[in-house]
C-alpha atoms as an extended CHARMM CRD file, in Angstrom:
* protein
*
       116  EXT
         1         1  MET       CA             79.8880000000      122.6040000000      100.7810000000  PROA      1               0.0000000000
         2         2  ILE       CA             80.4100000000      121.2400000000      104.2580000000  PROA      2               0.0000000000
         3         3  ALA       CA             80.2100000000      123.8300000000      107.0160000000  PROA      3               0.0000000000
         4         4  TYR       CA             80.4870000000      123.5850000000      110.7910000000  PROA      4               0.0000000000
         5         5  GLU       CA             81.0230000000      125.8630000000      113.7770000000  PROA      5               0.0000000000
         6         6  THR       CA             83.9680000000      125.7690000000      116.1370000000  PROA      6               0.0000000000
         7         7  ARG       CA             84.7530000000      127.9500000000      119.1230000000  PROA      7               0.0000000000
         8         8  LEU       CA             86.9810000000      130.0320000000      116.8110000000  PROA      8               0.0000000000
         9         9  GLY       CA             84.3680000000      130.5450000000      114.0870000000  PROA      9               0.0000000000
        10        10  LYS       CA             82.7010000000      128.9300000000      111.0830000000  PROA      10              0.0000000000
        11        11  ILE       CA             84.6240000000      126.5160000000      108.8410000000  PROA      11              0.0000000000
        12        12  GLN       CA             83.5420000000      125.7810000000      105.2730000000  PROA      12              0.0000000000
        13        13  ILE       CA             85.0940000000      123.0070000000      103.1970000000  PROA      13              0.0000000000
        14        14  SER       CA             84.2230000000      122.8080000000       99.5050000000  PROA      14              0.0000000000
        15        15  GLU       CA             83.4860000000      119.5160000000       97.7960000000  PROA      15              0.0000000000
        16        16  GLU       CA             86.1200000000      120.3980000000       95.1720000000  PROA      16              0.0000000000
        17        17  TYR       CA             88.8090000000      120.5880000000       97.8790000000  PROA      17              0.0000000000
        18        18  LEU       CA             87.7730000000      117.2080000000       99.2860000000  PROA      18              0.0000000000
        19        19  GLN       CA             87.7690000000      115.6590000000       95.8150000000  PROA      19              0.0000000000
        20        20  LYS       CA             91.2850000000      116.9600000000       95.0690000000  PROA      20              0.0000000000
        21        21  LEU       CA             92.5710000000      115.7940000000       98.4600000000  PROA      21              0.0000000000
        22        22  ILE       CA             91.0790000000      112.3320000000       98.0360000000  PROA      22              0.0000000000
        23        23  GLY       CA             92.0950000000      112.0840000000       94.3630000000  PROA      23              0.0000000000
        24        24  GLN       CA             95.7290000000      112.8720000000       95.1070000000  PROA      24              0.0000000000
        25        25  THR       CA             95.7090000000      110.4010000000       97.9900000000  PROA      25              0.0000000000
        26        26  VAL       CA             94.2240000000      107.5960000000       95.8780000000  PROA      26              0.0000000000
        27        27  THR       CA             96.4400000000      108.1100000000       92.8280000000  PROA      27              0.0000000000
        28        28  SER       CA             99.5400000000      108.0330000000       95.0430000000  PROA      28              0.0000000000
        29        29  CYS       CA             98.6840000000      104.4760000000       96.1790000000  PROA      29              0.0000000000
        30        30  PHE       CA            100.6720000000      101.6020000000       94.6700000000  PROA      30              0.0000000000
        31        31  GLY       CA             98.8110000000       99.7830000000       91.9000000000  PROA      31              0.0000000000
        32        32  VAL       CA             96.3840000000      102.5900000000       91.0500000000  PROA      32              0.0000000000
        33        33  VAL       CA             96.7450000000      103.6700000000       87.4080000000  PROA      33              0.0000000000
        34        34  GLY       CA             94.0480000000      106.3410000000       87.4720000000  PROA      34              0.0000000000
        35        35  MET       CA             90.4920000000      107.3020000000       88.2230000000  PROA      35              0.0000000000
        36        36  ALA       CA             87.4060000000      106.3080000000       86.2220000000  PROA      36              0.0000000000
        37        37  PRO       CA             84.2960000000      108.4910000000       85.8440000000  PROA      37              0.0000000000
        38        38  GLY       CA             81.9220000000      107.9160000000       88.7730000000  PROA      38              0.0000000000
        39        39  ASN       CA             78.6790000000      109.2600000000       87.3160000000  PROA      39              0.0000000000
        40        40  SER       CA             77.1780000000      110.4380000000       84.0300000000  PROA      40              0.0000000000
        41        41  VAL       CA             78.2360000000      114.0690000000       84.5360000000  PROA      41              0.0000000000
        42        42  GLN       CA             81.8740000000      113.0210000000       85.0130000000  PROA      42              0.0000000000
        43        43  LYS       CA             81.6460000000      110.7900000000       81.9030000000  PROA      43              0.0000000000
        44        44  VAL       CA             80.4230000000      113.6950000000       79.7470000000  PROA      44              0.0000000000
        45        45  LEU       CA             83.0780000000      116.0500000000       81.1380000000  PROA      45              0.0000000000
        46        46  GLY       CA             85.7180000000      113.3840000000       80.4450000000  PROA      46              0.0000000000
        47        47  LEU       CA             84.6270000000      113.1810000000       76.8030000000  PROA      47              0.0000000000
        48        48  ILE       CA             84.7780000000      116.9610000000       76.4200000000  PROA      48              0.0000000000
        49        49  SER       CA             88.0470000000      117.7570000000       78.2080000000  PROA      49              0.0000000000
        50        50  LYS       CA             90.2490000000      114.6630000000       77.5350000000  PROA      50              0.0000000000
        51        51  THR       CA             92.5440000000      115.7070000000       80.4060000000  PROA      51              0.0000000000
        52        52  SER       CA             93.2970000000      113.6390000000       83.4720000000  PROA      52              0.0000000000
        53        53  ASP       CA             91.5450000000      115.1420000000       86.4770000000  PROA      53              0.0000000000
        54        54  VAL       CA             92.1230000000      113.7590000000       89.9870000000  PROA      54              0.0000000000
        55        55  ARG       CA             88.5680000000      114.7440000000       90.9350000000  PROA      55              0.0000000000
        56        56  ARG       CA             87.0890000000      112.2790000000       88.4390000000  PROA      56              0.0000000000
        57        57  GLY       CA             85.6700000000      109.1080000000       89.9640000000  PROA      57              0.0000000000
        58        58  ILE       CA             85.0010000000      110.5160000000       93.4370000000  PROA      58              0.0000000000
        59        59  VAL       CA             81.4940000000      110.8070000000       94.8810000000  PROA      59              0.0000000000
        60        60  ILE       CA             81.1240000000      112.3720000000       98.3520000000  PROA      60              0.0000000000
        61        61  LYS       CA             77.9470000000      112.2840000000      100.4380000000  PROA      61              0.0000000000
        62        62  GLY       CA             77.4020000000      113.4420000000      104.0040000000  PROA      62              0.0000000000
        63        63  ASP       CA             77.7220000000      116.4250000000      106.2980000000  PROA      63              0.0000000000
        64        64  ALA       CA             80.1200000000      117.8760000000      108.8690000000  PROA      64              0.0000000000
        65        65  GLN       CA             79.5940000000      114.9270000000      111.2430000000  PROA      65              0.0000000000
        66        66  SER       CA             80.5030000000      112.1380000000      108.8220000000  PROA      66              0.0000000000
        67        67  ILE       CA             81.0100000000      111.6340000000      105.0910000000  PROA      67              0.0000000000
        68        68  ASN       CA             80.7770000000      108.5790000000      102.8560000000  PROA      68              0.0000000000
        69        69  ILE       CA             83.1160000000      108.3410000000       99.8800000000  PROA      69              0.0000000000
        70        70  GLU       CA             82.7300000000      106.2700000000       96.7150000000  PROA      70              0.0000000000
        71        71  LEU       CA             85.8260000000      105.8230000000       94.5360000000  PROA      71              0.0000000000
        72        72  HSD       CA             86.0260000000      104.5140000000       90.9670000000  PROA      72              0.0000000000
        73        73  ILE       CA             89.5680000000      103.4250000000       90.1130000000  PROA      73              0.0000000000
        74        74  ILE       CA             91.6250000000      101.7410000000       87.4110000000  PROA      74              0.0000000000
        75        75  VAL       CA             94.3180000000       99.3410000000       88.6670000000  PROA      75              0.0000000000
        76        76  SER       CA             97.4420000000       97.6970000000       87.2390000000  PROA      76              0.0000000000
        77        77  TYR       CA             97.1860000000       94.1560000000       85.9060000000  PROA      77              0.0000000000
        78        78  GLY       CA             98.5190000000       91.4700000000       88.2510000000  PROA      78              0.0000000000
        79        79  ILE       CA             98.1160000000       93.3900000000       91.4870000000  PROA      79              0.0000000000
        80        80  ASN       CA             96.0980000000       92.0450000000       94.4350000000  PROA      80              0.0000000000
        81        81  ILE       CA             92.9010000000       94.0920000000       94.2160000000  PROA      81              0.0000000000
        82        82  ASN       CA             91.8620000000       93.3680000000       97.7990000000  PROA      82              0.0000000000
        83        83  ALA       CA             95.1940000000       94.6620000000       99.1240000000  PROA      83              0.0000000000
        84        84  ILE       CA             94.9690000000       97.8080000000       96.9810000000  PROA      84              0.0000000000
        85        85  ALA       CA             91.4000000000       98.5000000000       98.1270000000  PROA      85              0.0000000000
        86        86  GLN       CA             92.2550000000       98.0540000000      101.8020000000  PROA      86              0.0000000000
        87        87  SER       CA             95.2820000000      100.3200000000      101.4490000000  PROA      87              0.0000000000
        88        88  ILE       CA             93.1610000000      103.0030000000       99.7530000000  PROA      88              0.0000000000
        89        89  VAL       CA             90.4530000000      102.8170000000      102.4350000000  PROA      89              0.0000000000
        90        90  ASN       CA             92.9700000000      103.2220000000      105.2670000000  PROA      90              0.0000000000
        91        91  LYS       CA             94.9090000000      106.0180000000      103.5660000000  PROA      91              0.0000000000
        92        92  VAL       CA             91.7860000000      108.0010000000      102.5660000000  PROA      92              0.0000000000
        93        93  GLN       CA             90.2360000000      107.7360000000      106.0490000000  PROA      93              0.0000000000
        94        94  TYR       CA             93.4610000000      108.9100000000      107.6920000000  PROA      94              0.0000000000
        95        95  THR       CA             94.1580000000      111.7520000000      105.2290000000  PROA      95              0.0000000000
        96        96  VAL       CA             90.6430000000      113.2150000000      105.2590000000  PROA      96              0.0000000000
        97        97  THR       CA             90.3590000000      113.0580000000      109.0520000000  PROA      97              0.0000000000
        98        98  GLU       CA             93.8020000000      114.6250000000      109.5620000000  PROA      98              0.0000000000
        99        99  ALA       CA             93.2810000000      117.4130000000      107.0050000000  PROA      99              0.0000000000
       100       100  THR       CA             89.6830000000      118.3660000000      107.8110000000  PROA      100             0.0000000000
       101       101  GLY       CA             88.6850000000      116.8540000000      111.1570000000  PROA      101             0.0000000000
       102       102  ILE       CA             85.6480000000      115.2540000000      109.5080000000  PROA      102             0.0000000000
       103       103  LYS       CA             84.9990000000      111.5920000000      110.3150000000  PROA      103             0.0000000000
       104       104  VAL       CA             84.9000000000      109.2490000000      107.3240000000  PROA      104             0.0000000000
       105       105  GLY       CA             82.0320000000      106.8200000000      107.8070000000  PROA      105             0.0000000000
       106       106  LYS       CA             82.5140000000      104.5560000000      104.8200000000  PROA      106             0.0000000000
       107       107  VAL       CA             84.8480000000      104.3290000000      101.8290000000  PROA      107             0.0000000000
       108       108  THR       CA             83.6390000000      102.2340000000       98.8970000000  PROA      108             0.0000000000
       109       109  VAL       CA             86.2450000000      101.3010000000       96.2900000000  PROA      109             0.0000000000
       110       110  LYS       CA             84.9600000000      100.1980000000       92.8860000000  PROA      110             0.0000000000
       111       111  VAL       CA             87.4450000000       98.8550000000       90.3540000000  PROA      111             0.0000000000
       112       112  ASP       CA             86.1870000000       99.9930000000       86.9380000000  PROA      112             0.0000000000
       113       113  GLY       CA             89.1370000000       98.8530000000       84.8670000000  PROA      113             0.0000000000
       114       114  ILE       CA             92.4650000000       97.0540000000       84.6840000000  PROA      114             0.0000000000
       115       115  LYS       CA             95.4300000000       98.2590000000       82.6110000000  PROA      115             0.0000000000
       116       116  GLU       CA             98.5230000000       96.3330000000       81.6480000000  PROA      116             0.0000000000
């Protein structure tokens, strides 16, 4: 939970909201097939549920001043990975800052798979 004070009151943003926002942003990018599990907890939940969850593959660290985001993605075969990664970084930074007002310090994109 990220919380900060404004002149109008206290604002709290849940990690689940941020994960959904980022997941929808990433999966809407050209060349991204889906998200891959980012840690062992997400891997176990993926084995149990078998459903596609946009929150999978997203690790968020930080506070109300700045957050760092780590993304684990699966891309289409034959697509320029560097171009996809740069597009994702720009889109995620813009979307998170516009929706929440929180500065995004660093976005790390890890390609965990390629699908044809």
